N, C-alpha and C positions, 0 to 999 in steps of 0.2 A: 298194366305194368307201371311201376313207380317211376316218376320223373324227378322226384326230389332226391338229392343226395344226402345221406346221413353223415354228418361230420362228427368226428370224435378225435380225441387226442390221448395219447398215452404218455405217461411220465415215468420218471425213475425216482424211487425213494432212496434216500441216503441211509435210512435205517428202517428196519422192519418194525411194525407196531409192537411185536412181542419183545423187542429189545429196547423200547423207549422207556424213559422214566415216566412217572405219573404226570409230571408237569409237561413234558414233551408230548405225551399222548393227548392230554387235554388241549394243548395248542393245536395239534394236528387235527383233532376232531372238530374244533371250533372253526378252523380254516376251511375244512371240507364242507361244513354246514353253510358257511358264508358263500363259498363258490357255487354250491348247488342252488342256493336261493337266488343268487345273481344270475346264474344261467337260466333257470326256469323263468324268472321274470323277464329276462331279455328276449325270450321267445314267446312271451305273453301266455305262459302257463302258470297255474297256481301251484303252490307248495302244499302238498297233501300229507298230513301226518295224523297220528292217533295220540290223543291226550286224555288220560283218565277214562279210557274205553270209548271215547267219542272221536269219530273221524272228522277232521277239520281241513278246510281248504283256505289257505291264506293267499290273497291276491296282491298284485304289484302295488295297487293303490292303498294297501294296508287293511282293506276290509277282510273280515273273517266270516266264513260261512260254515255252518255245521251241516255235514253230509249224513244221509241216512242210508 
């Protein structure tokens, strides 16, 4: 049985992405990426993403590791 509680939050958007201008959409995406990065690093997890077909793990200390 799990003893840890998973915490999450929900928010409300004032505008749907489909209704945003290009500039608003870019700001919204950048803000989301920043929040995800901060959250993962706050729980000591790497940010994992694919770049040019390569899977990369970026750590809180700034180190980057290529995953296979």
